N, C-alpha and C positions, 0 to 999 in steps of 0.2 A: 722803374725800378726794377733790380734784379735780385739775384741770389742774396741772402743774408743782409736785407737792406742796401745792398751797393747802389748808389745812384752813378748814372750816366750823364752827362750832361752836355747839351748842344743849344746854340742859338737858334731859332726858327728861321726857316725859309722867309723871305718878303711875301705878305700876303698875295700879291699879284701873282707870284708864281706856283701857289699852295693848291690850284684848284686846277681841274682839268689834266690833260695829257699833252699839252703842247710843250712842258718844260720837261727836260730828261731829269729823272733824280734816281740816283743808286746810293744803296746802302749796303755797307761791308761789314760783318762781323769776323774778326780773324781771330780763331778760338772759342769756337761756341761753347764748350765746356759745360753741356746739359742744361744749360740756361736758356731759355728764349721768350721772358717777362719782356725784355725792353723789346724785340721785335715784334711782339703781340702787339705793345703800346704803339710802336712807330707805325704800324700798318694801319691804326685806327686814326692817326694822325695826318699821315701824308698815304693814304690810299693809291696814288698815283705811283709812288717810289717802289723801285724793284728790289727785291731783298735778297742777297746773298751771304753764305756764311761758309768760312775755311774751317774744316775741322779733320784732321788725319785720322781720329779715333772713331770708329762708327757708332759706337754707343754712347759717344759725346754729342752726338746729332741731335738728341732727344725728338721733340716734335717738331723742329725747324721747318720741315716741309708744307707745313701748315700754312707758314708766311712768305716762305723764299724757297731759293735752290740751294741745296748742300753742295758743295765744292768737297770732294773727300780727299784733299791733298793738305800738304804741309808746304806752306809758302815762304819763299826766301829770297836772296839777294840772287844767288847763281844756281845752277844746276849742280847736283851730287847728293849727299847723304849727310843727316846733321842727326847728332845725339839730340833727342829733345825730352822734356818730362813732360808726361802725358798724364793726366787724370783717367783713374779707372772705375769704371760701372758710375754709381750714382753717389759714392762717397768722396771722402776728402783722401784717400790714397792715392798714390801717385809713383810712376816708376819711371827710369830711362829707358828709351827707347830708340834704336837707331831706323831712322826714316827717310825715303826718299824726298828729295826737296824740288821745288818746281820756282821758279824764278817768279818773281810779281808781276812783272809786264806780261808775262806767256798767261800766267791765270788771267788777269784782267783781259786780255785779247781772248781768249778760247770762250771763257765763260760769262763776262758780263760785256764783251763789247765796246770799252769805253776805258781809258788811262785816267780818267777825272772819275772821283770818287767823290759824292755829297756828303756822306755819313760815313766813318768807320769807328769801330770799335777794335780794340785792340788788347788781348790778353792771351798772352803766349808764354807763360811761366817764364820770365826773365831774355827769352829771345827777341823780345821787343826792344831792349838796348840797340842790338845789331840793325833792327829794321828802321828806327829811328835815325840812328847814325847814317843811314845810305839815303836817308832822304834830304842830306845836306847837299849844297851847290855843288856839282859836279860829282857826287859818290853815284854808285849803281844805279840805285832805284831812280833815283832824280834826274839821273842822265838819259833814259828812257823815256821820259815823260809822264812819269806816273805822278799824280796829283791828287791831294787829299783836301778838301774843303775846310774839314773838322775831324778831329780825331780824339776819340775818347781811349787815354791809355792808361792800364794799369802798371805801373812802375815797379817790378818786384823787388823785395827787401834783398840784405847781403848776400846771402845764400845763393839766389838765384842770380846775382850779380857775379859773385865769383866764378859759378859753374859758366856763364856765358861770355864775360868779358875778363876774366883772369885776373890773378891777384893783385894787379898794380893799377885796377879801375877805382876811379875816385868819382863819385858821384857829381860833386860842385863842378869841378872839371868839365866832365863829358855834359853838365847841362848847358854851361857858359858857351861852351862849342858849338852845341845844336842850336841854340838861339843866335849866336851871332853869325853863324854860316848857313842858315836856310831859311825858307820862307815863311815860318812858322812862329807863332808867338802862343804862350800860356794866356789862357784868360780866367781859368778857375781850377785849383788845387785842393787837396785834402787828402787825410788819411783813412784808407780802407784796410782793416785789420791790421797786418804788420807792414802794408805796401804803401804808396805814393799813387794817387789817382790826379791825372791832370787833363784836362780839356785842351788842345791846341786848336788856332784857328789859322788858314792860309791868307796871310795880308798883301799877298804880290798875285794870285791868281786873278785874271780880269773876269773869267766867268764866275767865281767864287764870290767876288767882290759885288759883282752885278746881281745875284740871286740873293745873297744873304745882308746884303748893305752892313757890311762890318762897321764901317766909317763912322754910322750912328752911334756906335759903343764909345767911341774915343773922343 
């Protein structure tokens, strides 16, 4: 349970893989945003899981280091600079700021040592649309071998869509294309404030299928 009653939903890892250190387990928070309640709960449920959090604003890392490793970067599709909407201090004020971006696969290689992440949360003020689009087959992030078993994503509302995807963006068309051309399917969806919350699972990756036994839910 996160700030403002936000729920982050994941299917459990199969019982035989949840104890001991024989099975790798990686959690990645993309956009800490000053809230670490979910990571606190995660480490109690999966003590063997290594937790990482990507956050370009130092003041938004909060007490994340109690639970895992802070990666002080902005992550993206290719190297360069990007105008991002960043939360200020502990309030609800945001500002647009130009930040350097490191490609996803490079961040995973340098900080985690794995391009497979078992649990991921994604809350990056509208930039999530470009990240998810790049997980489609043949797109830049997917083509580097980056895979997520489960993703809890906050899909931000209209103004964020406009800023990140342009005036011609149509969510229904975007969403259908993502589901038709990627390994991910939604298993839970709902509203959070003015945004959508969705949990996606990877139904193609053999490691994800073995560890989570997704087939039992269908």
